[in-house]
C-alpha positions as CSV (number, residue, x, y, z in Angstrom):
1,M,18.8,39.2,-76.1
2,F,16.3,41.8,-77.5
3,E,17.1,41.2,-81.1
4,K,14.2,38.8,-81.7
5,S,11.9,40.5,-79.3
6,R,9.3,43.2,-80.2
7,F,10.8,45.3,-77.3
8,N,14.1,45.7,-79.2
9,P,15.4,49.2,-78.3
10,K,17.7,49.3,-81.3
11,T,15.0,50.3,-83.8
12,G,13.8,53.1,-81.5
13,V,17.4,54.5,-81.1
14,V,18.0,54.3,-84.9
15,D,14.7,56.0,-85.6
16,F,15.5,58.8,-83.0
17,W,18.9,59.3,-84.6
18,H,17.5,59.7,-88.1
19,E,14.9,62.3,-86.8
20,F,17.5,64.1,-84.8
21,R,20.0,64.4,-87.7
22,K,17.4,66.2,-89.9
23,P,18.0,69.9,-90.1
24,N,15.5,71.3,-87.6
25,P,16.1,74.6,-85.8
26,Y,14.3,73.4,-82.7
27,R,16.0,70.1,-82.2
28,I,18.5,71.3,-79.5
29,P,15.9,73.2,-77.5
30,I,13.4,70.2,-77.7
31,L,16.2,67.9,-76.6
32,I,17.0,70.1,-73.6
33,V,13.4,70.5,-72.6
34,S,12.8,66.8,-73.0
35,T,15.7,65.9,-70.8
36,L,15.0,68.6,-68.2
37,P,12.4,66.6,-66.1
38,L,14.6,63.6,-66.0
39,A,17.6,65.7,-65.0
40,L,15.6,67.5,-62.3
41,M,14.4,64.1,-60.9
42,F,18.0,62.8,-60.8
43,Y,19.1,66.0,-59.1
44,W,16.4,65.8,-56.5
45,L,17.1,62.1,-55.8
46,S,20.8,62.6,-55.5
47,N,20.5,65.5,-53.0
48,E,20.5,63.3,-50.0
49,T,21.5,64.7,-46.6
50,V,23.2,62.2,-44.3
51,Y,23.7,63.1,-40.7
52,K,26.1,61.4,-38.5
53,D,24.9,59.3,-35.6
54,P,24.4,61.4,-32.5
55,E,26.9,61.1,-29.7
56,R,25.8,58.6,-27.0
57,P,24.4,60.5,-24.0
58,R,26.5,60.6,-20.9
59,I,24.3,59.5,-18.0
60,T,24.6,61.5,-14.9
61,Y,22.7,60.0,-12.0
62,I,20.8,62.5,-10.0
63,T,20.7,61.5,-6.4
64,T,18.4,63.1,-3.9
65,F,19.7,61.2,-1.0
66,D,23.2,60.9,0.4
67,P,24.6,57.7,-1.1
68,T,26.5,56.9,2.2
69,R,23.3,56.7,4.2
70,T,23.0,53.8,6.7
71,D,20.1,51.4,6.9
72,A,19.0,53.0,10.1
73,Q,18.9,56.4,8.4
74,I,16.9,55.0,5.5
75,A,14.4,53.3,8.0
76,A,14.1,56.5,9.9
77,S,13.4,58.5,6.7
78,N,10.8,55.9,5.6
79,L,9.0,56.1,9.0
80,E,9.0,59.9,8.8
81,N,7.6,59.8,5.3
82,Q,5.0,57.2,6.4
83,E,3.8,59.5,9.2
84,V,3.5,62.4,6.8
85,K,1.5,60.2,4.4
86,E,-0.8,59.0,7.2
87,M,-1.4,62.6,8.4
88,R,-2.3,63.6,4.8
89,E,-4.7,60.7,4.5
90,E,-6.3,61.6,7.9
91,A,-6.7,65.2,6.8
92,Q,-8.3,64.0,3.5
93,Q,-10.7,61.7,5.3
94,A,-11.7,64.4,7.7
95,L,-12.3,66.7,4.8
96,E,-14.4,64.1,3.0
97,E,-16.4,63.4,6.2
98,R,-17.0,67.2,6.6
99,K,-18.3,67.3,3.0
100,R,-20.6,64.3,3.8
101,E,-22.0,66.1,6.8
102,L,-22.7,69.2,4.8
103,Y,-24.4,67.3,2.1
104,K,-26.4,65.4,4.7
105,A,-27.6,68.7,6.1
106,L,-28.4,70.0,2.7
107,G,-30.3,66.7,1.8
108,A,-32.2,66.8,5.1
109,A,-33.2,70.4,4.4
110,A,-34.4,69.4,0.9
111,G,-36.5,66.5,2.4
112,M,-34.3,63.6,1.2
113,D,-33.7,60.3,3.1
114,V,-30.1,61.0,3.9
115,D,-29.5,57.8,5.9
116,E,-30.4,55.7,2.9
117,I,-28.2,57.8,0.7
118,D,-25.3,57.6,3.2
119,E,-25.6,53.8,3.4
120,R,-25.5,53.5,-0.4
121,G,-22.5,55.7,-0.5
122,R,-20.7,53.7,2.2
123,A,-21.5,50.5,0.3
124,A,-20.2,51.9,-3.0
125,R,-16.9,53.1,-1.2
126,A,-16.5,49.7,0.4
127,A,-17.0,48.0,-3.0
128,E,-14.4,50.3,-4.6
129,E,-11.9,49.6,-1.8
130,A,-12.5,45.8,-2.2
131,A,-12.0,46.1,-6.0
132,E,-8.8,48.1,-5.5
133,R,-7.5,45.6,-2.9
134,A,-8.3,42.7,-5.3
135,R,-6.5,44.5,-8.1
136,Q,-3.4,45.0,-5.9
137,D,-3.5,41.4,-4.6
138,E,-3.6,40.3,-8.3
139,L,-0.7,42.5,-9.1
140,M,1.3,41.3,-6.1
141,G,0.5,37.7,-6.9
142,R,-1.3,37.1,-3.6
143,T,-4.2,34.7,-3.5
144,G,-6.6,33.3,-0.9
145,D,-5.3,33.4,2.7
146,A,-2.2,35.3,1.7
147,A,-4.3,38.1,0.4
148,D,-6.4,38.2,3.6
149,D,-3.2,38.3,5.8
150,A,-1.6,41.1,3.7
151,P,-1.5,44.4,5.6
152,A,-3.8,47.2,4.4
153,E,-2.1,49.9,2.4
154,S,-2.4,52.4,5.3
155,D,-0.9,49.8,7.7
156,A,2.3,49.3,5.6
157,P,5.4,51.2,6.6
């Protein structure tokens, strides 16, 4: 295959053999040093560490509720949680209203038109609530009248 090609390795091997057979005291050390990089590369490439596949995890379900609960117990728990949620929301709203009153007093003392600022704030909060409601309606797939009839988030159980 390579005999008629200019890339014939036979002539290179024959030339190497003629040079290697000449009596030279450095021929063995030169051969060792020449083959050392290739030997190191082969050693590095052949040092492959193969790890076995990890054992499949055993799933343990963590339950926070008694799995034998009845529907009535679940409904009672949901109602209790809803009441706690509503109390937290009322406390948060009261805190926000208290902050608004303090800022109104501070603004009035500084000579600002606090009624105009309050109206802009209420309009901004109403726009944010409408945008959030529209986003939730879109996520739930409600449109038109169905979105208007949907209970508010605080009205839901």
